[in-house]
C-alpha positions, 0 to 999 in steps of 0.5 A, a space after each residue: 670038540 668038532 663034529 661033522 653033521 653033514 650027514 646029521 643034516 641031511 636026515 630027517 628031524 629025530 636023527 641023533 648022534 652020540 659020542 664019548 669025550 676023552 681028550 684034552 680040553 682046548 680051553 683053559 680057564 680063569 682060576 682053576 687049572 685043568 689037571 686031566 682030560 674032559 670026559 663024558 658024553 655029547 648027544 648031536 640031535 637033528 631038529 626041523 631048524 638045525 642040531 640040538 647039542 646036549 653035552 654032560 662032560 666033567 674034568 678033575 681041576 685045580 683051584 686054590 682053596 678059600 680058607 688055606 690058599 693051597 692048592 686044592 682038587 675039585 671036579 668041574 662039571 659042565 652041562 650044555 645045551 644049545 641048538 645051531 642052525 646051518 647058515 647054508 643048505 647042506 644040498 643046494 648051498 642057499 643061505 638059510 640063516 640069518 633071515 633078512 631082518 634078523 641079527 646074528 646073537 653074538 654071544 
């Protein structure tokens, strides 16, 4: 999933966009096989420093039963909240982040 946040970054803090998700996931899991689409909702909100993302998603998955070792279907639920900060000002192109002396979080 990719969302263009340029217009959101040009607006005031508090501006928000919501998106419905219904797509094949672009990732794989260890110990499970996703057997259906990733579905749910993503909300993007402009903050004074960047864009806060709140996502509630789910997808059907096949896992191995710990007792009988046969395939079992389950529903995976994903809740995510994170804030993303732009590295350049959307209007001027000047570097915003990281500040001198600040290190990037590699996670």
